[in-house]
N, C-alpha and C positions, 0 to 999 in steps of 0.2 A: 530457705523461705518455707519449708513445711514446719520448721520449728522456731524460726527467727520471727518476731513481730515486724510486720510491714503493711498489713492491711488495716485502714482506719475504720473503725466501727462506732456507731452511736447505740449504745444500750438502751433497752426499754425504760431504764430508771433515770434516762437523761446523762449518763456519764460518757465519755469520749476515751476510747482506748486505741492501741494498735495491737493487733493479734496475728499470729502465724496462721497459714492455711488450715492446719490441723485444728487449732484452737477455733477458728471460724465455724467450722462445721460441728465441734464439739458443744459450742455455746450458741448455736444458731437460733434456738428459741429465746435467748436472752437478747439477742441484737435485734434492735428496730431496722436499721439499714445501714449502708456503707457510704457516708458521705465522702467523696474523694476530694481531690484538690480542685476539681471542676466537675459538674454534674455528669458530663460526658465521660469522665473516668469511671464513675460509679456503674454506667452502662456497660463499659469494657469489663469491669472487674467483676460484675454480677455474671456475665457471660463465661468469663473464665472459670468461675465457681460451677456454673452448669455443666461445663466441659468435663470438669473434674467428676462431678457428681453422676453424669451419663457414663463416664468410662468406668467409675468404680462400681456401677450397677449393671455392668456389661451391656450398656446400650439403654439403660433406662428401663422403667416398668414395661413389661410386654403388653398389658391390656389395661382397660380402664378400671377394671376390678382390682387389678395389682395397684394401680395409682390410688384408687380409692382406699384400700388398706393402709397405704403409707400415710394418706392425709388424716385418716380415722385414728391412727395410732398416736398422733400426738408427738410430743417432744420424746417420749420413752421409746417410740417406734422409729424415730428418724434414724437412717443408717450411718451415723457419725463413726461407729466403730469399723464398719466396713470401709468408710472412706479414709479413716486413719490408717488401716492396715495398707490399703491402696497407696497412700502417700508415702508411707514407709518403705514400700517396695520400690518407688520410684523417685525417692528423695534426691538422688544425684541428679535428676533431670530438672529439679527445682532450685538448682544451685546457681545464683546469678553470676559467681565468680568462677564457675567450673571451667578448667583450662581447655577441654575439648569441645563440651556442649553447654555453654552457659544458656541460662534460661532466657528464651525468646530473643537469642542473639546468635551471631556467627562468630566463632572464636577468632579466626583469621582475617576477618573483614578489614581491608584497607583500600586506599587509594593509590594509585601510582606514585603519588609524592608522599605517601605516608602521612597525610594531613590529619590533625586531630581538632575538631570542631567545637565551638562552645556548646553547653548543654541546652542553651536556647531552643536548638533545633528540635528538641523532643519536648521541651516544657511549653504547652500551649498557651499559658496565662502571661507570657512575656510579649507585650505588645511590639509592633514594629516600629521603632523610633518614636513611641508615644510613652512617655515615662511617668505621666500622671494617673493617679487613681490605680496603682499597681503596687503589690508588695515587692515586685522585683524590679525597681527603678534601675539597678546597674547591672541586669541580668542575672541568669542563673550561673553563677561561677563554680559553685561546687553543691552536690547532693548528697545527703545520706544515701546508703544503700537501698534503704526502705522506700524513701521517695523516688529514687532513680528508677526501682523496680515497676513501681505505679506508672511513671511516665513511660517506660518503655512499653508496657501493656497498652497504654492510651495510645501511644504513636502508631502501633499496628492498626488500631481501629479508627483513629480520627485525623491522622497526620495530613497535612495540606499537600497539594500537588505542586507543580512547579518544576524548575530544572534542579536537579540534584547532582552530587558528586558521583562519579562513576567508579563503581568498585572493581578491583582487579578480579577478572574471571566472569564479568558480566558482559554478554555479547551484545547487549544494548548500548554500551558506552561508545560515545562519538566525541573524539577531542577532549577526553576526560571527563565527559558529562553524560548524563542520561536525561533526555527531554521528557515533558510531562507524561506520566502514565497513570494519573487518576489519584484521588484521595484514599484515605485508608479503608480498611474492609467495612466499616460501618459509615463512613462519611457520606455516602448518597442515601442513607436510611433516614426515615422520620421514626426514630426509634420508639418503640411502645414495650413498656415493661409493666407487667401485672404485679401489683405489689399487695401484699398481705400485712398483717399486723406484727410479723417478725420475719427475720431473714429466712427461718425454715419455710414458712408459708410462701414467701416470695420465690424461692427456689422451686418449691413444689408447683406453684401456680403456672410455673413457665417450663415444667418438665412434661413434655408432651409424650405420651406412651408411643410404642413401636406400632401398636394397632392403628393408630391414626395416621398411616403412612401417606394418605392423601394430602394431608397438612403439613407433614414434616418427614422428608425423606430419611430413612434409617437404612444405608447400605452396610454389608459386612466389611467393606474396606475403609469404613469411617473410624478415624484415629486421631486423637490430638496430636499436636506436633510433638510433644515430648515422648510420644510413643512410636514415632516414625523409625524404621529400621537405620536410616543414615541421617546425619545431621544436615541442616540446611547448608547450601553454598551460596556463593555470591550471586549467581544467576537465578532466574526463575526455575520453578520445577517444570518438567516437561509436560506434565499433565495438567498444569494449573488452570489453562483455559476451559476445561471441563467443568471446574467449579467443585466445590466441597461435596463428598458423597454422603454428608450426615453433619449433625450438629456438632459433633466433637471437633471435626476439622474446620467447620465453619467459624465456631466461637474462638479458635485458635489460629485462625488464618493468618500466615505471615505475609502481610502485605508489604512490609518492609524488611531490610536487612539492616541490624543494629548491631554495634559493638560499643559497649562502655569502655571508657579507659579511667583507671583509678590508681590511687597510691596505697591501697590496703586499708584506708580509713574513710574516704569518701570517693565518689566519682568526680571527676573534673572536666571530662571531655567525652565526646562520642562521635562516632562514624554512623551516618545515616544514609542509606541508598535506598532504591526501590527493590521491592521483592516480588511475590506472586500477585499477578493481576487477578482480580475477582469480577467474574462476568455477571453484572447487576441484572441484565435484561432477562426476564422471564424466570426469575428464580423465586417465584412466590411459593413453589413446592418445597423449598429447601430454606427459606429465611423467613422464620414465623414472626419476627419482631418489628415489622413495619408493614403499613398498608401499601396497597398497589393502585396505579392508575394506568388507563389505556394510553399509548403514546401514538398518535396519529402521524407524527413526524417519522417514528420508527417503522410504522408499518408501510408508509410510502416508500421509505429507502429500501426496506427488506422484501417489500411486495409480498407480504404476508400478514394475516390478521387472526387473532389479536396478538399484540405485543404489549407486555406490561413492564413499567418501570417502579421503582420504589416511589412512594408519595411522601416527600419532605414536608417538615413543619414550616409555617409562616410565623416568624416571631412577632408580626403584628396582629395575630388573632390568638385569643385565648383558647384553651382546650375545648371548652364547651361549645364554642362557635363552629368548631369542626366536628361536633359529635355525629352528624350523618356520615361522613367519611370514616370515622372511627368505628362505627358498629353496623353500618351497611356495607361499606366499601366504596361509596361514592357520594357526592354532595347531591341534594335535591334536585339542582337545577340540570344535572347531567341527564342525558337522554340516549338512547341507543339509536345508532343510525340505522338507515333501511339497509337490510340486507347482512347487518352484522349481529349474530345472535349472542355474542359474548357480552359479559357484563362490562359497564364502563369502568369498574374498580372492583378491587377485593380488599375485604377487611383483613386486619393483621390476624394471621392464622392462630396465634395464641389467644386471641380473644374469641375467635370462632370455635376453637377447642373448648374453652371454658363454657361457650353458651351450650356446646353439646353435653358436657357434663352437668350443667344445670338441668337440662331436660330429661337426661337419661340415668341419672345416678343421684342417689340420695346423699352420698359422702359430702358434697359440695354445699347443696342446699340453694334453692332459688332466691332466697332472701340474703344470701351472702353479699356483703359489700366488699368490692375490691377498689384498688386505686389503679387506674390506667395512668401510668408515668408517661409522660412525652419528653423525649430527650433528643437532642441533635445539634449539629453544627451548621452555621450558615457561612459559607465561604465567600470571598471577594477577590477581585483583581485575578480573574482567571483561575480560582480555586487555589491561589498561592498564599492566602492568609485567611485566618479565622476572623469573620466579621462579628459574629454573634453566636451565643449558645442559647438554645432554647431548653427551657426546663419547666414543665407545667404538669399538672395532674388532675385527675377527675375522679371522684368517688361516685361509683354507680353500683347497682345491684346487678348480679349476673343474670337475673331474668330479663333485662334489657338487651341481652346477647343472644336471646333464643331467636331462632329462625321459624318458629311455628306460632307460638302465642306471642303477636307482636303489638297487642293493644297498648301496654306501657311503653313499649319502644316508639310505637307511633305517636303517642302523646308526647314524648320527650322531644322528638323530631320536630314535631308541631310547634312546641314552646320555643324551640330555638328560632323557627321562622317568625314567630310572634315577636321575639325580642328584636330580631333584625329589622322587622318592619317598623317597630316602635322607634329604634335608634334612628333608621333611615328618615323617618318624619321628624324627629328631633333635629337632625342635621339639617333638613329643609327648613325648618323654623329658623335656625341660625343664620342660614344663608338669605332667607327672606327678610330678616331683621337687617341685615347688612346691606342688601339690595335697596330696602326703603331708605337707607341713610345715604345710598350712593356710594357704599364701599364694596372692597373685595369680598366674594362670597366664598371661595374655595376654602380659605383657611378657617374661617369661623365654622364652616360645615364639618371639616375634618376634626377639629379640636372638640367640638360639641359631640360629635360621634364617639370620639375615644372616652369623653367623660361619660356619655351615656352607657357605653359597655361597661366601664368601670362601676357605674352606680348598680347595674344589674348583675355584676359578677358574683358577689356574695350570695345574693338572695337566689340565683338560679341554681348554684352548686348546692345550696341547703335543700332547695326544692326537689332537684335531681336525686339526691340521695334518699329522699322520702319515697322515691317510686319503688315499691316492694310488693311481692305477692300479697293479694288481700286487699289492696287499696282500689278504689274506683278510679279508673283512668280518667273519664270524662269530668268527675269532680275535681280531681288534682289539675286538670288543664285549665278548667274554669278558675281555680285559685290562682294559677300563675297569669291568666288573663288580667284579673284584678290587680295582682302585684305589679305586673309589668306597666300596666296603664297608669297606675297611681304613681310609680316611681318617676316615669318619664313626664307625666303631665305636671308633677311637681317641679321637675328640671326646666321645663318649657315655660312655666309661668315665672319662674325665677329669671330666665333669659329675658322675657318681655318686660318684666319690672326693671331690669338693669338696663334696658336698651337705651340709646341716646336720644336726646332732644330731635335730632334730624330724623331718626326712625319714627318717633311719634308723630312728627309733622308730615312725614312721608313725601311721596313724589307721584307725579302723573306719568303713566307709562303706556305705551301702545299695546293693543291686542294684536294676535295674528290676522284678525280680519279687518284691521284698519281703525277700530275703535280705540278708546282709552279707558284706564281704569286707575283708581287712586289706591297706591300700596303704601300702608304705613303699619305701625306695631299692631293696632288693634284689627286690621283686616288679615294680617298673617296670623295673629293668635286665632282668630275665628277659623280659619282654615285648618289649622294645626288642631285644634279640639275636635272639630268635626271628623276630620280624617283618622285621628287617633282612636276616637270611639268607633268609628265604622269599621276601621281595619283590624283594631286589636281587641277592643272590649267587646264588641257585638257584630263580628263579620258576618256577611250574608253569603253562606256556600263556602267554598274553598278558594277564598281569593288569594292570589299570589303575594308574596312579600314585596313591599314597595321598592326594595333595594334593586329589582330587575331593570328599573329605568322607568322611562315615560316623562310626561310633561311636569313641569314645575308644579307643585301642590300649592304654590303661593298665588298663582294666577286663577282668576274665575274662570268658569267654564263659558264657552262661546255661546251666544243664544242661537237657537236654530234659525235656519234660513227661511 
């Protein structure tokens, strides 16, 4: 695998290829990204490359100055020769078919009945009994060694939970089975990958120096799995519960035990069992590629505070709507409870580190645009199936990650709140038109909000990418006010114009104080226009977003008693 092509790459000229491990590092500046069979596969493969790079550099750059030299040196200074020599020394450990230590596998893994299972168990895009809209309607019967290697890496990171076959030698086996032990090593993460314009930049943007040990722990015991003195056995490691001692162990964590069966040409079967459990709780000092949230349930159960768990992605929300959680660690509605001094959330440590670099080093530059790539799995039915895959990205200047000069960051967060408010009012308009016609309100409200966020998606991303050092934060926010107001107003007027005759005629409805009022398309439109102008275009003070609840905006205010 160090010399055989198996990693899919998209070159910057648009060509697609498969390259070996050594070629990927050698041509890192030519490569745009690594589009795997699934987006989550790319996340797992990049983490594998990071483990190689960390180990080839003896744990990575020591200081930010060392990192800055690597970054500033460009393609010529990228340590591809050093990585090539490293891979040559350890080439046997990257042999997928090695008789004693096959890559990411256990050579003698078997069940008590010597069963061999279909490759569907590691191929995550094979739907459970759903053969429509898939390239594998009849299952994954055979895989090339290149494809099988990619899915083995993916299984360790994203495999589902559920009851699995018990491997001989695993103390957890009961009646030939091992009961649910959780998803793969990345399965509980809301993955965040900092992307540059090339794979070289992407790898360096996620390579946190040892100096920043408060963000990413680097212990002397940290080793990738291929450099462990002994191969993995069927059962879990005795020290697995203590977690990974550093990024090299973390990014190659063996959450599963795998053995491919092959005929010398292709893989045709697999044995898949549980491996080393990964303690997700309070790992924010060791896992830099996810956000973190306070867990009140865990705090009550453990009787200590704070307790942090990974923050997962919501597939129903676009990346920019979660901007507050991404760059501050917690959404704006979060508040600290009395007597608890810890933050309600923690931003992904890789983004926090880039914010430090933007402030303290000229190597990166505050006007540098990066893509924050959001990747994750959504599991269903007690985490036994993959229900959805999240893949979104957001281009933003690293100045927005600064913890000191927060003017542009605050403008961006305010802009998100304005968008939420505008779309909330648009949903109220749709619900009001439905109410005037005597119909269901919930469906029109939700469908219209989805449409509203879709309409704002492109303009917001373009506006956000323009927030760079030197621009006036107040002017940029005012520009967004006008943009959001204009787009949502146009959608609202379109809704009113297409409303039914019944909505135009309207209905008489009771007020809370025993009176009545006439609700029709015209009255709903009037309230919508007024509220949209007041809350989005020209708010008085810091009014909260409308999405926090409150009375229907379609009803008139009650007269004073």
